[in-house]
C-alpha angles and dihedrals in degrees: 000000000000092000089056091058091041089057091046086055090049093047093048092048093040093050092079098048098076090050091051089050092051091047092051089049093049102040097036083208135120092211110133092013133108125198090201092054091049091051092050090052087049090049090050092050091049090053092049091050091048092048087056098048094049093045105101093199092055094042090051087057098037096116088061096033105040093117090074091062090044091060092052092049093044090053093043089052093052092047093048088048089051091049091048088051088046090059093040090050090046089056092050089051094046090053089050093051096049090045092054094054 
């Protein structure tokens, strides 16, 4: 039962990441974004994944509870993509600013 609520938490948090990635792709802007915030979220997901991997109870039942780790990795992937887009968009903005001067 705890895994059920953990998955609900991951789905709730993860629901916003595809929207952020789409926003980054469409606007090609870093407005409203923070690289530090995204890095902290990535760190949090990495800690969650590590906690799962070093938990002997979870690992003993991994074959029937792999889906919990899947949602951590899915969210981590989306946030990492958003961070990459942040740096890409920041470089575009920097080029535009230097070209405008």
